[in-house]
PDBQT receptor file of N, H, CA, C and O in Angstrom, charges set to zero:
ATOM      1  N   UNK A   1      96.406  95.592  72.699  1.00  0.00    +0.000 N 
ATOM      2  CA  UNK A   1      97.125  96.822  72.378  1.00  0.00    +0.000 C 
ATOM      3  C   UNK A   1      96.660  97.960  73.285  1.00  0.00    +0.000 C 
ATOM      4  O   UNK A   1      97.469  98.739  73.789  1.00  0.00    +0.000 OA
ATOM      5  N   UNK A   2      95.354  98.041  73.482  1.00  0.00    +0.000 N 
ATOM      6  H   UNK A   2      94.697  97.408  73.073  1.00  0.00    +0.000 HD
ATOM      7  CA  UNK A   2      94.799  99.115  74.300  1.00  0.00    +0.000 C 
ATOM      8  C   UNK A   2      95.296  99.001  75.743  1.00  0.00    +0.000 C 
ATOM      9  O   UNK A   2      95.603 100.011  76.376  1.00  0.00    +0.000 OA
ATOM     10  N   UNK A   3      95.373  97.787  76.255  1.00  0.00    +0.000 N 
ATOM     11  H   UNK A   3      95.124  96.967  75.740  1.00  0.00    +0.000 HD
ATOM     12  CA  UNK A   3      95.830  97.580  77.623  1.00  0.00    +0.000 C 
ATOM     13  C   UNK A   3      97.265  98.023  77.829  1.00  0.00    +0.000 C 
ATOM     14  O   UNK A   3      97.613  98.539  78.891  1.00  0.00    +0.000 OA
ATOM     15  N   UNK A   4      98.101  97.825  76.816  1.00  0.00    +0.000 N 
ATOM     16  H   UNK A   4      97.819  97.406  75.953  1.00  0.00    +0.000 HD
ATOM     17  CA  UNK A   4      99.495  98.247  76.924  1.00  0.00    +0.000 C 
ATOM     18  C   UNK A   4      99.597  99.766  77.054  1.00  0.00    +0.000 C 
ATOM     19  O   UNK A   4     100.391 100.278  77.843  1.00  0.00    +0.000 OA
ATOM     20  N   UNK A   5      98.786 100.478  76.274  1.00  0.00    +0.000 N 
ATOM     21  H   UNK A   5      98.141 100.061  75.633  1.00  0.00    +0.000 HD
ATOM     22  CA  UNK A   5      98.819 101.941  76.348  1.00  0.00    +0.000 C 
ATOM     23  C   UNK A   5      98.421 102.402  77.747  1.00  0.00    +0.000 C 
ATOM     24  O   UNK A   5      99.062 103.281  78.322  1.00  0.00    +0.000 OA
ATOM     25  N   UNK A   6      97.371 101.810  78.286  1.00  0.00    +0.000 N 
ATOM     26  H   UNK A   6      96.850 101.096  77.818  1.00  0.00    +0.000 HD
ATOM     27  CA  UNK A   6      96.910 102.201  79.620  1.00  0.00    +0.000 C 
ATOM     28  C   UNK A   6      97.954 101.814  80.663  1.00  0.00    +0.000 C 
ATOM     29  O   UNK A   6      98.210 102.577  81.595  1.00  0.00    +0.000 OA
ATOM     30  N   UNK A   7      98.553 100.649  80.518  1.00  0.00    +0.000 N 
ATOM     31  H   UNK A   7      98.346 100.029  79.761  1.00  0.00    +0.000 HD
ATOM     32  CA  UNK A   7      99.587 100.209  81.451  1.00  0.00    +0.000 C 
ATOM     33  C   UNK A   7     100.781 101.154  81.439  1.00  0.00    +0.000 C 
ATOM     34  O   UNK A   7     101.367 101.438  82.483  1.00  0.00    +0.000 OA
ATOM     35  N   UNK A   8     101.137 101.635  80.258  1.00  0.00    +0.000 N 
ATOM     36  H   UNK A   8     100.662 101.403  79.410  1.00  0.00    +0.000 HD
ATOM     37  CA  UNK A   8     102.235 102.593  80.147  1.00  0.00    +0.000 C 
ATOM     38  C   UNK A   8     101.916 103.892  80.859  1.00  0.00    +0.000 C 
ATOM     39  O   UNK A   8     102.789 104.500  81.478  1.00  0.00    +0.000 OA
ATOM     40  N   UNK A   9     100.662 104.319  80.771  1.00  0.00    +0.000 N 
ATOM     41  H   UNK A   9      99.952 103.826  80.268  1.00  0.00    +0.000 HD
ATOM     42  CA  UNK A   9     100.242 105.538  81.458  1.00  0.00    +0.000 C 
ATOM     43  C   UNK A   9     100.335 105.379  82.961  1.00  0.00    +0.000 C 
ATOM     44  O   UNK A   9     100.759 106.292  83.670  1.00  0.00    +0.000 OA
ATOM     45  N   UNK A  10      99.930 104.201  83.447  1.00  0.00    +0.000 N 
ATOM     46  H   UNK A  10      99.585 103.459  82.871  1.00  0.00    +0.000 HD
ATOM     47  CA  UNK A  10     100.006 103.936  84.883  1.00  0.00    +0.000 C 
ATOM     48  C   UNK A  10     101.469 103.902  85.319  1.00  0.00    +0.000 C 
ATOM     49  O   UNK A  10     101.810 104.409  86.387  1.00  0.00    +0.000 OA
ATOM     50  N   UNK A  11     102.330 103.310  84.500  1.00  0.00    +0.000 N 
ATOM     51  H   UNK A  11     102.053 102.899  83.632  1.00  0.00    +0.000 HD
ATOM     52  CA  UNK A  11     103.751 103.241  84.833  1.00  0.00    +0.000 C 
ATOM     53  C   UNK A  11     104.355 104.639  84.899  1.00  0.00    +0.000 C 
ATOM     54  O   UNK A  11     105.142 104.932  85.800  1.00  0.00    +0.000 OA
ATOM     55  N   UNK A  12     103.997 105.498  83.960  1.00  0.00    +0.000 N 
ATOM     56  H   UNK A  12     103.358 105.261  83.229  1.00  0.00    +0.000 HD
ATOM     57  CA  UNK A  12     104.512 106.871  83.978  1.00  0.00    +0.000 C 
ATOM     58  C   UNK A  12     104.058 107.600  85.237  1.00  0.00    +0.000 C 
ATOM     59  O   UNK A  12     104.844 108.316  85.859  1.00  0.00    +0.000 OA
ATOM     60  N   UNK A  13     102.777 107.419  85.619  1.00  0.00    +0.000 N 
ATOM     61  H   UNK A  13     102.139 106.838  85.114  1.00  0.00    +0.000 HD
ATOM     62  CA  UNK A  13     102.274 108.048  86.837  1.00  0.00    +0.000 C 
ATOM     63  C   UNK A  13     103.018 107.506  88.044  1.00  0.00    +0.000 C 
ATOM     64  O   UNK A  13     103.353 108.253  88.964  1.00  0.00    +0.000 OA
ATOM     65  N   UNK A  14     103.278 106.193  88.038  1.00  0.00    +0.000 N 
ATOM     66  H   UNK A  14     103.006 105.587  87.291  1.00  0.00    +0.000 HD
ATOM     67  CA  UNK A  14     104.014 105.568  89.135  1.00  0.00    +0.000 C 
ATOM     68  C   UNK A  14     105.392 106.209  89.277  1.00  0.00    +0.000 C 
ATOM     69  O   UNK A  14     105.819 106.535  90.385  1.00  0.00    +0.000 OA
ATOM     70  N   UNK A  15     106.075 106.386  88.167  1.00  0.00    +0.000 N 
ATOM     71  H   UNK A  15     105.728 106.121  87.267  1.00  0.00    +0.000 HD
ATOM     72  CA  UNK A  15     107.416 106.984  88.201  1.00  0.00    +0.000 C 
ATOM     73  C   UNK A  15     107.364 108.435  88.667  1.00  0.00    +0.000 C 
ATOM     74  O   UNK A  15     108.220 108.871  89.438  1.00  0.00    +0.000 OA
ATOM     75  N   UNK A  16     106.366 109.185  88.204  1.00  0.00    +0.000 N 
ATOM     76  H   UNK A  16     105.671 108.832  87.578  1.00  0.00    +0.000 HD
ATOM     77  CA  UNK A  16     106.231 110.584  88.617  1.00  0.00    +0.000 C 
ATOM     78  C   UNK A  16     105.975 110.680  90.116  1.00  0.00    +0.000 C 
ATOM     79  O   UNK A  16     106.559 111.521  90.800  1.00  0.00    +0.000 OA
ATOM     80  N   UNK A  17     105.095 109.811  90.624  1.00  0.00    +0.000 N 
ATOM     81  H   UNK A  17     104.621 109.129  90.068  1.00  0.00    +0.000 HD
ATOM     82  CA  UNK A  17     104.821 109.818  92.062  1.00  0.00    +0.000 C 
ATOM     83  C   UNK A  17     106.055 109.399  92.848  1.00  0.00    +0.000 C 
ATOM     84  O   UNK A  17     106.318 109.939  93.922  1.00  0.00    +0.000 OA
ATOM     85  N   UNK A  18     106.811 108.446  92.325  1.00  0.00    +0.000 N 
ATOM     86  H   UNK A  18     106.597 108.008  91.452  1.00  0.00    +0.000 HD
ATOM     87  CA  UNK A  18     108.020 108.005  93.024  1.00  0.00    +0.000 C 
ATOM     88  C   UNK A  18     109.019 109.160  93.145  1.00  0.00    +0.000 C 
ATOM     89  O   UNK A  18     109.624 109.356  94.199  1.00  0.00    +0.000 OA
ATOM     90  N   UNK A  19     109.185 109.910  92.076  1.00  0.00    +0.000 N 
ATOM     91  H   UNK A  19     108.693 109.751  91.220  1.00  0.00    +0.000 HD
ATOM     92  CA  UNK A  19     110.081 111.071  92.111  1.00  0.00    +0.000 C 
ATOM     93  C   UNK A  19     109.565 112.106  93.100  1.00  0.00    +0.000 C 
ATOM     94  O   UNK A  19     110.333 112.667  93.882  1.00  0.00    +0.000 OA
ATOM     95  N   UNK A  20     108.259 112.355  93.060  1.00  0.00    +0.000 N 
ATOM     96  H   UNK A  20     107.636 111.900  92.425  1.00  0.00    +0.000 HD
ATOM     97  CA  UNK A  20     107.668 113.340  93.972  1.00  0.00    +0.000 C 
ATOM     98  C   UNK A  20     107.838 112.899  95.426  1.00  0.00    +0.000 C 
ATOM     99  O   UNK A  20     108.088 113.729  96.300  1.00  0.00    +0.000 OA
ATOM    100  N   UNK A  21     107.703 111.604  95.688  1.00  0.00    +0.000 N 
ATOM    101  H   UNK A  21     107.500 110.929  94.978  1.00  0.00    +0.000 HD
ATOM    102  CA  UNK A  21     107.869 111.081  97.051  1.00  0.00    +0.000 C 
ATOM    103  C   UNK A  21     109.282 111.364  97.548  1.00  0.00    +0.000 C 
ATOM    104  O   UNK A  21     109.468 111.780  98.691  1.00  0.00    +0.000 OA
ATOM    105  N   UNK A  22     110.264 111.143  96.705  1.00  0.00    +0.000 N 
ATOM    106  H   UNK A  22     110.113 110.805  95.776  1.00  0.00    +0.000 HD
ATOM    107  CA  UNK A  22     111.653 111.383  97.097  1.00  0.00    +0.000 C 
ATOM    108  C   UNK A  22     111.876 112.864  97.402  1.00  0.00    +0.000 C 
ATOM    109  O   UNK A  22     112.495 113.211  98.408  1.00  0.00    +0.000 OA
ATOM    110  N   UNK A  23     111.370 113.724  96.533  1.00  0.00    +0.000 N 
ATOM    111  H   UNK A  23     110.867 113.441  95.716  1.00  0.00    +0.000 HD
ATOM    112  CA  UNK A  23     111.543 115.165  96.741  1.00  0.00    +0.000 C 
ATOM    113  C   UNK A  23     110.851 115.625  98.018  1.00  0.00    +0.000 C 
ATOM    114  O   UNK A  23     111.422 116.393  98.792  1.00  0.00    +0.000 OA
ATOM    115  N   UNK A  24     109.621 115.158  98.244  1.00  0.00    +0.000 N 
ATOM    116  H   UNK A  24     109.157 114.534  97.615  1.00  0.00    +0.000 HD
ATOM    117  CA  UNK A  24     108.885 115.585  99.429  1.00  0.00    +0.000 C 
ATOM    118  C   UNK A  24     109.428 114.947 100.700  1.00  0.00    +0.000 C 
ATOM    119  O   UNK A  24     109.272 115.497 101.790  1.00  0.00    +0.000 OA
ATOM    120  N   UNK A  25     110.063 113.792 100.564  1.00  0.00    +0.000 N 
ATOM    121  H   UNK A  25     110.190 113.345  99.679  1.00  0.00    +0.000 HD
ATOM    122  CA  UNK A  25     110.670 113.169 101.743  1.00  0.00    +0.000 C 
ATOM    123  C   UNK A  25     111.758 114.089 102.300  1.00  0.00    +0.000 C 
ATOM    124  O   UNK A  25     111.963 114.161 103.512  1.00  0.00    +0.000 OA
ATOM    125  N   UNK A  26     112.444 114.783 101.408  1.00  0.00    +0.000 N 
ATOM    126  H   UNK A  26     112.277 114.725 100.424  1.00  0.00    +0.000 HD
ATOM    127  CA  UNK A  26     113.465 115.728 101.845  1.00  0.00    +0.000 C 
ATOM    128  C   UNK A  26     112.837 117.022 102.359  1.00  0.00    +0.000 C 
ATOM    129  O   UNK A  26     113.335 117.635 103.303  1.00  0.00    +0.000 OA
ATOM    130  N   UNK A  27     111.730 117.430 101.721  1.00  0.00    +0.000 N 
ATOM    131  H   UNK A  27     111.325 116.932 100.954  1.00  0.00    +0.000 HD
ATOM    132  CA  UNK A  27     111.070 118.678 102.111  1.00  0.00    +0.000 C 
ATOM    133  C   UNK A  27     110.273 118.506 103.401  1.00  0.00    +0.000 C 
ATOM    134  O   UNK A  27     110.271 119.388 104.260  1.00  0.00    +0.000 OA
ATOM    135  N   UNK A  28     109.587 117.351 103.534  1.00  0.00    +0.000 N 
ATOM    136  H   UNK A  28     109.589 116.635 102.836  1.00  0.00    +0.000 HD
ATOM    137  CA  UNK A  28     108.767 117.104 104.729  1.00  0.00    +0.000 C 
ATOM    138  C   UNK A  28     107.509 117.947 104.720  1.00  0.00    +0.000 C 
ATOM    139  O   UNK A  28     107.178 118.571 103.711  1.00  0.00    +0.000 OA
ATOM    140  N   UNK A  29     106.797 117.967 105.859  1.00  0.00    +0.000 N 
ATOM    141  H   UNK A  29     107.066 117.460 106.678  1.00  0.00    +0.000 HD
ATOM    142  CA  UNK A  29     105.612 118.813 105.989  1.00  0.00    +0.000 C 
ATOM    143  C   UNK A  29     104.318 118.107 105.630  1.00  0.00    +0.000 C 
ATOM    144  O   UNK A  29     104.294 116.905 105.366  1.00  0.00    +0.000 OA
ATOM    145  N   UNK A  30     103.239 118.887 105.626  1.00  0.00    +0.000 N 
ATOM    146  H   UNK A  30     103.259 119.864 105.841  1.00  0.00    +0.000 HD
ATOM    147  CA  UNK A  30     101.895 118.364 105.380  1.00  0.00    +0.000 C 
ATOM    148  C   UNK A  30     101.753 117.822 103.957  1.00  0.00    +0.000 C 
ATOM    149  O   UNK A  30     100.972 116.899 103.722  1.00  0.00    +0.000 OA
ATOM    150  N   UNK A  31     102.498 118.386 103.013  1.00  0.00    +0.000 N 
ATOM    151  H   UNK A  31     103.132 119.135 103.204  1.00  0.00    +0.000 HD
ATOM    152  CA  UNK A  31     102.400 117.940 101.630  1.00  0.00    +0.000 C 
ATOM    153  C   UNK A  31     102.780 116.464 101.509  1.00  0.00    +0.000 C 
ATOM    154  O   UNK A  31     102.188 115.730 100.719  1.00  0.00    +0.000 OA
ATOM    155  N   UNK A  32     103.749 116.042 102.279  1.00  0.00    +0.000 N 
ATOM    156  H   UNK A  32     104.231 116.638 102.921  1.00  0.00    +0.000 HD
ATOM    157  CA  UNK A  32     104.177 114.647 102.230  1.00  0.00    +0.000 C 
ATOM    158  C   UNK A  32     103.035 113.739 102.684  1.00  0.00    +0.000 C 
ATOM    159  O   UNK A  32     102.840 112.661 102.122  1.00  0.00    +0.000 OA
ATOM    160  N   UNK A  33     102.287 114.166 103.690  1.00  0.00    +0.000 N 
ATOM    161  H   UNK A  33     102.446 115.041 104.147  1.00  0.00    +0.000 HD
ATOM    162  CA  UNK A  33     101.146 113.380 104.161  1.00  0.00    +0.000 C 
ATOM    163  C   UNK A  33     100.086 113.227 103.085  1.00  0.00    +0.000 C 
ATOM    164  O   UNK A  33      99.526 112.146 102.902  1.00  0.00    +0.000 OA
ATOM    165  N   UNK A  34      99.813 114.316 102.374  1.00  0.00    +0.000 N 
ATOM    166  H   UNK A  34     100.267 115.194 102.523  1.00  0.00    +0.000 HD
ATOM    167  CA  UNK A  34      98.835 114.258 101.287  1.00  0.00    +0.000 C 
ATOM    168  C   UNK A  34      99.320 113.325 100.185  1.00  0.00    +0.000 C 
ATOM    169  O   UNK A  34      98.542 112.547  99.633  1.00  0.00    +0.000 OA
ATOM    170  N   UNK A  35     100.594 113.406  99.871  1.00  0.00    +0.000 N 
ATOM    171  H   UNK A  35     101.226 114.037 100.319  1.00  0.00    +0.000 HD
ATOM    172  CA  UNK A  35     101.123 112.583  98.788  1.00  0.00    +0.000 C 
ATOM    173  C   UNK A  35     101.096 111.105  99.171  1.00  0.00    +0.000 C 
ATOM    174  O   UNK A  35     100.868 110.247  98.318  1.00  0.00    +0.000 OA
ATOM    175  N   UNK A  36     101.327 110.803 100.452  1.00  0.00    +0.000 N 
ATOM    176  H   UNK A  36     101.512 111.500 101.145  1.00  0.00    +0.000 HD
ATOM    177  CA  UNK A  36     101.258 109.411 100.890  1.00  0.00    +0.000 C 
ATOM    178  C   UNK A  36      99.870 108.840 100.659  1.00  0.00    +0.000 C 
ATOM    179  O   UNK A  36      99.735 107.673 100.292  1.00  0.00    +0.000 OA
ATOM    180  N   UNK A  37      98.831 109.650 100.869  1.00  0.00    +0.000 N 
ATOM    181  H   UNK A  37      98.940 110.599 101.167  1.00  0.00    +0.000 HD
ATOM    182  CA  UNK A  37      97.464 109.190 100.616  1.00  0.00    +0.000 C 
ATOM    183  C   UNK A  37      97.271 108.907  99.134  1.00  0.00    +0.000 C 
ATOM    184  O   UNK A  37      96.707 107.877  98.764  1.00  0.00    +0.000 OA
ATOM    185  N   UNK A  38      97.737 109.819  98.284  1.00  0.00    +0.000 N 
ATOM    186  H   UNK A  38      98.195 110.656  98.585  1.00  0.00    +0.000 HD
ATOM    187  CA  UNK A  38      97.618 109.621  96.843  1.00  0.00    +0.000 C 
ATOM    188  C   UNK A  38      98.441 108.414  96.401  1.00  0.00    +0.000 C 
ATOM    189  O   UNK A  38      98.020 107.659  95.524  1.00  0.00    +0.000 OA
ATOM    190  N   UNK A  39      99.605 108.233  97.003  1.00  0.00    +0.000 N 
ATOM    191  H   UNK A  39      99.947 108.846  97.715  1.00  0.00    +0.000 HD
ATOM    192  CA  UNK A  39     100.476 107.098  96.685  1.00  0.00    +0.000 C 
ATOM    193  C   UNK A  39      99.759 105.790  96.982  1.00  0.00    +0.000 C 
ATOM    194  O   UNK A  39      99.839 104.845  96.197  1.00  0.00    +0.000 OA
ATOM    195  N   UNK A  40      99.049 105.728  98.127  1.00  0.00    +0.000 N 
ATOM    196  H   UNK A  40      98.985 106.496  98.765  1.00  0.00    +0.000 HD
ATOM    197  CA  UNK A  40      98.309 104.522  98.492  1.00  0.00    +0.000 C 
ATOM    198  C   UNK A  40      97.223 104.238  97.452  1.00  0.00    +0.000 C 
ATOM    199  O   UNK A  40      97.019 103.086  97.070  1.00  0.00    +0.000 OA
ATOM    200  N   UNK A  41      96.534 105.268  97.000  1.00  0.00    +0.000 N 
ATOM    201  H   UNK A  41      96.700 106.204  97.310  1.00  0.00    +0.000 HD
ATOM    202  CA  UNK A  41      95.508 105.095  95.980  1.00  0.00    +0.000 C 
ATOM    203  C   UNK A  41      96.128 104.609  94.676  1.00  0.00    +0.000 C 
ATOM    204  O   UNK A  41      95.581 103.726  94.015  1.00  0.00    +0.000 OA
ATOM    205  N   UNK A  42      97.264 105.181  94.307  1.00  0.00    +0.000 N 
ATOM    206  H   UNK A  42      97.709 105.898  94.844  1.00  0.00    +0.000 HD
ATOM    207  CA  UNK A  42      97.931 104.802  93.065  1.00  0.00    +0.000 C 
ATOM    208  C   UNK A  42      98.386 103.344  93.130  1.00  0.00    +0.000 C 
ATOM    209  O   UNK A  42      98.266 102.612  92.148  1.00  0.00    +0.000 OA
ATOM    210  N   UNK A  43      98.911 102.917  94.293  1.00  0.00    +0.000 N 
ATOM    211  H   UNK A  43      99.008 103.511  95.091  1.00  0.00    +0.000 HD
ATOM    212  CA  UNK A  43      99.343 101.529  94.439  1.00  0.00    +0.000 C 
ATOM    213  C   UNK A  43      98.170 100.580  94.259  1.00  0.00    +0.000 C 
ATOM    214  O   UNK A  43      98.316  99.530  93.634  1.00  0.00    +0.000 OA
ATOM    215  N   UNK A  44      96.999 100.937  94.802  1.00  0.00    +0.000 N 
ATOM    216  H   UNK A  44      96.880 101.790  95.310  1.00  0.00    +0.000 HD
ATOM    217  CA  UNK A  44      95.804 100.104  94.621  1.00  0.00    +0.000 C 
ATOM    218  C   UNK A  44      95.455 100.006  93.150  1.00  0.00    +0.000 C 
ATOM    219  O   UNK A  44      95.101  98.933  92.660  1.00  0.00    +0.000 OA
ATOM    220  N   UNK A  45      95.554 101.126  92.442  1.00  0.00    +0.000 N 
ATOM    221  H   UNK A  45      95.842 101.998  92.840  1.00  0.00    +0.000 HD
ATOM    222  CA  UNK A  45      95.233 101.155  91.014  1.00  0.00    +0.000 C 
ATOM    223  C   UNK A  45      96.208 100.270  90.230  1.00  0.00    +0.000 C 
ATOM    224  O   UNK A  45      95.802  99.522  89.340  1.00  0.00    +0.000 OA
ATOM    225  N   UNK A  46      97.489 100.362  90.569  1.00  0.00    +0.000 N 
ATOM    226  H   UNK A  46      97.819 100.969  91.292  1.00  0.00    +0.000 HD
ATOM    227  CA  UNK A  46      98.507  99.556  89.877  1.00  0.00    +0.000 C 
ATOM    228  C   UNK A  46      98.273  98.074  90.145  1.00  0.00    +0.000 C 
ATOM    229  O   UNK A  46      98.327  97.258  89.225  1.00  0.00    +0.000 OA
ATOM    230  N   UNK A  47      98.014  97.727  91.400  1.00  0.00    +0.000 N 
ATOM    231  H   UNK A  47      97.970  98.390  92.148  1.00  0.00    +0.000 HD
ATOM    232  CA  UNK A  47      97.765  96.329  91.740  1.00  0.00    +0.000 C 
ATOM    233  C   UNK A  47      96.513  95.815  91.039  1.00  0.00    +0.000 C 
ATOM    234  O   UNK A  47      96.441  94.642  90.674  1.00  0.00    +0.000 OA
ATOM    235  N   UNK A  48      95.529  96.690  90.849  1.00  0.00    +0.000 N 
ATOM    236  H   UNK A  48      95.588  97.643  91.145  1.00  0.00    +0.000 HD
ATOM    237  CA  UNK A  48      94.307  96.311  90.148  1.00  0.00    +0.000 C 
ATOM    238  C   UNK A  48      94.565  96.014  88.679  1.00  0.00    +0.000 C 
ATOM    239  O   UNK A  48      93.911  95.142  88.108  1.00  0.00    +0.000 OA
ATOM    240  N   UNK A  49      95.507  96.723  88.053  1.00  0.00    +0.000 N 
ATOM    241  H   UNK A  49      96.038  97.432  88.517  1.00  0.00    +0.000 HD
ATOM    242  CA  UNK A  49      95.783  96.516  86.634  1.00  0.00    +0.000 C 
ATOM    243  C   UNK A  49      96.631  95.263  86.410  1.00  0.00    +0.000 C 
ATOM    244  O   UNK A  49      96.651  94.729  85.301  1.00  0.00    +0.000 OA
ATOM    245  N   UNK A  50      97.322  94.792  87.428  1.00  0.00    +0.000 N 
ATOM    246  H   UNK A  50      97.306  95.226  88.329  1.00  0.00    +0.000 HD
ATOM    247  CA  UNK A  50      98.156  93.595  87.278  1.00  0.00    +0.000 C 
ATOM    248  C   UNK A  50      97.303  92.338  87.170  1.00  0.00    +0.000 C 
ATOM    249  O   UNK A  50      97.728  91.347  86.576  1.00  0.00    +0.000 OA
ATOM    250  N   UNK A  51      96.090  92.375  87.749  1.00  0.00    +0.000 N 
ATOM    251  H   UNK A  51      95.745  93.180  88.232  1.00  0.00    +0.000 HD
ATOM    252  CA  UNK A  51      95.238  91.177  87.760  1.00  0.00    +0.000 C 
ATOM    253  C   UNK A  51      94.675  90.859  86.396  1.00  0.00    +0.000 C 
ATOM    254  O   UNK A  51      93.940  89.883  86.244  1.00  0.00    +0.000 OA
TER     255      UNK A  51
């Protein structure tokens, strides 16, 4: 049960980052570079929870 709650939190963060990526892709600039770094970290975290 506890794992499901944490997995849901990771999924929500994933969706929020995905939306932010789309918005910043249109905006461009240095912020997009920072978000790409955070996105890479988030992907590692998500892949870690799948194992």
